[in-house]
N, C-alpha and C positions, 0 to 999 in steps of 0.2 A: 815066268817069262811073259805071259800075257799081261800081268800087272805092270811090268816094266814098260812094255810097249804102250799100254794105256796111259801111263804117267808121262811118257815122252811125247805122245800125241797131244795130250792136254797142254804140256809145256809149249809145244810148237804153236798151237792155236793161240794160247795166251800171249806168247811173244809177238806173233804177227799182229794181234790186235793192239797190244801195248805200244808197239814200235811202228805202227802204221805211219807212213810218211805224209806229212801235212802238204796239202796242195792249195794253190790259189789261182784265181783267174780274175781278170779285170772285167768290169761290167759298166757300160755307159747307159744311163737312163735319161730320157728327155720327157718333159711334160709341157704341154702347150695348149692353151685355150685359143683356138684358131678363129673364133667368131664367124663360123661357117664361110670363111674365105673373104669376108668383107673387111677391107682395111680401114684405117682411120682417115684415109683419103677418100672414103666412100666407094672405092672401086672394088667390085667383086672379081677376085682373081686368085683362085685356089692354087694356081701353079707357083705362086710366091711362097706359100707355106710348104708346098712339096719340095721346092728347091732348097729351102732352108733346112728342112728335116734331112734331106739327102746329103747336104753338105756336112751335117753334124754326124751322120752315120751312127745313130744310137743302136744299141742292142734291143732295147725295149723303149717304146714311146707311148705315153698316155696322152690322148687328145680329147679336148672338151669342146662343146658347142659344134657338133658335127651334124650335118644334114644328110638325109638319104631320100633323094627324089623330091625335094621340096621346091616349090615354085620360086621362092626367094633366091635360091641358089641354082637356078636354071635346070632343075630336075635331074641333077647329077647324083650318082651314088658316090659320095665323097670318100667314104672308106675304101671302096674299090679303086678309085682313082689314085688316092694317096699311096695305097699298098703297091699298085703297079709302078708308080713313078719312083718309089723308094726301094723297090725290090724286097718288100717285106710282106709278112702275112698280116692281113687286116681282119679285125673283129669289130662289129658294130654292136652297141648296146642301146636299145631303144628307151627313151623317156616317154614319148607320147607321139600320137599322130599329129602332123602339122602340115598345112598347105599341100594337100594331096600326097604327102610323103610322111617321113618320120624324122624326129629330132632326138638327138642323144649325145653319146660320146663314143670314142673308138680307141682301140689299142692296135699298135703296129709292133710286130715282133720279127727279129732276125734270128731268134733262137727257136728250137722245136718246142711246140706246145703239147703238154701231156693232157690237160683238161681245161675247159672253159666254162665259167658260170656267169650268166648275166643275172645278178641278184637285184630284185626289186626292193627299193628302200622305202621306209614309211614316211608319212607326214609331208609328202610333196603336195601341199594343198594348192599352190598356185601353178607349179610345174612338177609333174611326177619325176622321180629320180631313181636311178639304178647305178650299179657299179659292175664293172667287168673284172672278174677275179680269175686269174689263170695260174695253173701250175706250169712252170717253165723248166725245161731240162737245160741246165748250163753245161753239164758234162754227163758222162755215164754214171758218175758217182755223186752228182749234186743236182737236186731239184729244189726250186724255191717257189714261193707264191708272189705274184705281182698283181696288185690291185690298182685300178684306175678309178678315181672318184671325181664327182662334181656335185658337191652338196648344195642344199637350198640357198638361194640368194637373198631371201627376205631379211630385212633388217629388224632390229629391236629384239624384244624378248621372245616373240614368236619364232623368228628365224633362228635365234640361238637354241631354243628348245628343239626345233626341227632338226638342225644339224647334229645336235647331240644324240637324238634318237636314231638318226641315220647312221651315225658312227657306231652306236651300240649294236644295231642290226648287222652292220658289216663285221664287227668284231665277233659276234656269235658264230658267223659262218667261218671266218678265218681261224678261230680257235679250234673248230672241228677238223681243220686240215692239219694242224699241228706241225707246221713247217716254218722255217725262216721266211719272213715276209717283208716286202717293200710295198708301201702305199704312196702313191703320188697323184697329183691332180690339182684342181681348183677347189679348195676346201671352203672358199668364201668366208673365211674367218682368220683372224690374226693369231700369232703364236701364244698370246696370253688368254685366248678364249677358252670357255668351258670345254669345247670339243677337243682342242689340242691338249688341254690339261688331262682330259680323259684318256687320250691315246698315251700320254706319258705314264699315267697310272697303270696302263696295260703293258708297260715294258717297252714302249717304242722310243727310239732315239730320234730326236728332231735334228735334221741336218741344217745347221745355222748358216745363213748366207753372208753374214757380216754387215758392213754399213750399207752396201748397195743391195737393199733387200725389197724394194718396192716393185712387186711383180705386176700389179695392175696399174696401167697407165692411162686410164680413162679420166673422167672429170675429177674424181677424187682418188689419188694414188693410195695404194695400200699393199701390204704384204699378205697375200691370200693364197698363193700357189706354193705348195710345199712338197718335200719328200721326207718321209719318215720310214724307219725300218726297225724290225725286231729280230734279234738273233735266235737261233735254236741251239740245242746242245751240240749239234754236229756241224752247223753252218754259222759262220760269223761274218758280218759286214764291217768294213772299215772305210770311212770317207777319205777319198784322195783329193777331190776338188769339187767345188760347186760354183756355178756362175749363172747370172741372169744376162742373157744376151741383149745388147742394145739394138733393138729392132723396133723403131718407132712408127712404122707404117702398116705392117701386115695385119696386126691385130691390136686390140686394146689390152692384151696381156703380153708380157715378155716371155720368151722361151726359157725354161729352166733346164739346166744341164748339170747332171751329177755323175761323177766318176767314182765308182766304188771298187774296192778289192773284196772279193769273196773268198773266204778261207774255209776249207773243209777237209 
């Protein structure tokens, strides 16, 4: 009798695992290099970036070129300001001390955060670099990793080598987390660069923008802002849509918006 009960229990457990109902949720990601709030019209006005982010209502938002109490941006804590204006949770990642304050990047989240790591990256010889890496709870049954990056801006072989080394340091940490991962930000390199090829070798999918792909709108236009993702055994991402917003004034970068379906 005990043997029969044991076999039935095992069958019930096996059946519940085998026939677990697949779930999915939509996830909206935004990446935006805000140029510390200084527009191409030379006007410093962070409220314009705040209004744009709020209008898009992303679940997760990676921001680059963010100041914290710097003189050039009127000594404002920009992460705190943007988080308050968009009703999201803000995290600042420091690159370096700058003008009586700090300069770096920031992440905004409308989803609960499980953990946060500001990872210092190597080879930032002209400007130190870091990445904000967060484990995010999308539901009680689904956590993912979201990483915000702003790699080295130096051109030539030196810059290419620096960016690749920064990518490798980032991957070493992400691999230790062993979860489905999204990386977005200002990579400062094009899709055919060694850095992006390296991410592809690590199993990341590059979300292609199509013909309208030039995210940097400064003196030399270029496709350097990206979103890439890597699935896990339990969590899969599917691209629903991607667009670069036509916003010619607020920053020298265009906002990148990606809608994903997360299946788990």
